N, C-alpha and C positions, 0 to 999 in steps of 0.2 A: 504494500500500500504506500510505503514511503517513496518508492520509485515513481508511482503515478503522481503523487503530490509534487515531487521534484520536477517532473516533466511539465506539469501544469504551470508551476511557478516559472520555469525557464521560458515556456511558451508565452506566458504573460509578460515576462521581462522583454523578450524580443518584440512583442507587439507594442509594448510601451515605448521602447526605443524608437521603433518605426513611427509611432504616432508623434513623438516629439521631434525627431530629426527629419523625417521625410514628409509627414503630413501636417506639420506646423501646428500641432495641438499644444498650446501653451499651458493647458491645465495639467499635463503630465510632467511631473518633476521626479528627480532622483529620490527625494524623500518619500513621495507618495508610493513609488515603486517598491522601495525598501520596506516601508511600513505595511503595505498590502501583501507583498509576495515573499519577503525574506525578513520577517521581524526577528528571527533568531540569530541572524548574522550580525557581526559587529559592523560599524560604519566602514572600517577599512576593508573588511572582507567583501562587503557589498560593493564598495567602490571599485575594487579590483575586478570583481565579476562583471559589473556594469561596463567598465571600460573595455574589458576583453571582448564581451559580446558586441558592444558598439563598434569596436575596431574590426571585428570579423565581418559584421554586417556591412560596414563601409567598404571593406575589400571586395566582398561578394557583389554588392550593388554597383560599385564603381566599374568593375569588370563586366557587369551584366552577365554573370556566369550562366551557361546552359547546364543541363543535367550532368553531362560528362565532366565539365570543368569543375562544377560544384563538388562532385564526388571525389575527384582527384585532390582538390583543395582541402576538403575535410579529412580525407585519408592522411594527407601530409600533416595536418594539424593534430590528428590523434597520435601520430608517431613522434611528435615533438616532446622533448623531455622538459620537466620542470613546470613552472606556472604558466608558460607561454602556450602550452598545448591544451587540447580539449579532450574531454572524455567521450566515449562512444555515445553516451546518452545526449550529451551536449551537441555532438555532431548530428545525431538523428533529429534533434529539435531544430537545429539550424536548417537542415535539409527540408524538413516539413514546412517550416516557416517560409523559406525562400520559394518553394514550389507553389505555395498558395498566394504569396505576396509579390512575386517578381514583376508582374505586369503593372501593378499599382505603384510600386516603388520606382520603376523605370519612368512611368508617366509623371510622377512627382519630380524626379530629377530633371527630366526634360523641361517641365514647366518652370522649375527654379533656375534653369540655365538660360532662359529666354530673356532678351533685352526687353525692358518695359519702359514706357508704354510701347505697344506695337501698332503698326499701321493696319487699320481695319479696312480702309477704303480710300479711294482717290477718285475725284471727279474734276473735270476741267472744261473750260469753254474759252472761246475768243470773243471779246466784245470789241466793237468798233466805236470808239468814243469820239465825239466831236468837240471842237473848241467850245461850243456853247454849253455842253454838259459839264465840262470841267472848269469853265471860266478862264481857260488859259490856252492860247493858241499853240504853245510849245509842246503840249502833251496830247495833241490830237493824234489819232492813229490807233491801230489795233493794240489791245491789251489782253494778255493771257491771264485768266483767273483760274487758280487751282485751289481746290478744297481738300484738305487732308482730314480723314477721320482717324483719331488716335484713341487708344484705350488700353486699360489694364484689365487683366482677367477679373471677372466678377464685378466690374464697375461700368458705369455709363460712359459713352464715347464723349470725347472732346473734339471740337472742330477748329481747324486753323485754316484761314483763307490767305492765300498769297497772290500778289499781283505782279506781273512781269511785263515790261515793255519788250520790244523786239530785241534790243541789245541784251537784256537780261536772259531772255530765252536762248539766244545764241551762246551766251556764256555758260548756261546750265548744260546745253547740248555738248559744248566743248569739254566740260568737266566729265560728263558721262562717257564721252568717247575716250578720254584719258583713262578713266577707270576701266573701261572695257579692254583697252590696250594693255594695261597692267595685268589684268586677270589673264588675258591671252598669253602674255609672256610667261607668267607663272605656270599656267596649265601646260604650255608646250615645252617648258623646261623640264618638267617632271616626267 
């Protein structure tokens, strides 16, 4: 019966670490995990176990290990001597956890690595302005209007409107051509 409880506690610890690190659940703390799952351990013992499991999960998640990689990694960890290794029970719990949570952890890591805010949409048009509408003869002529829709995950969009005259449009096109040339050089070099 003690083995079943130990397995449940370790599974709970792995889930708690994932909640805190990968799913941004700020309600999960080390103190909560210790008190709920390992009240019999000293603070030092729990901290060592927590850091070990957190490090192993980080290694597994960062490499996005498939089944074969995971099994090889865990086998190597069980053969390590001293406090750096894991027991067969811990390896089994890590394996079960990763098999059930791999997709969700990967999605979380991808979401955390994206630049924010992101471009959700872009629309543009060309307006022909006259001297009478601007009150200034120097600014008559076509004007490109561009509207960018920007947003962060889970939030409403923000809109930015940009106005370009013909000179500015040509400058933007030149910069884009320079970027494309740089990309082409890098791609063809590799």
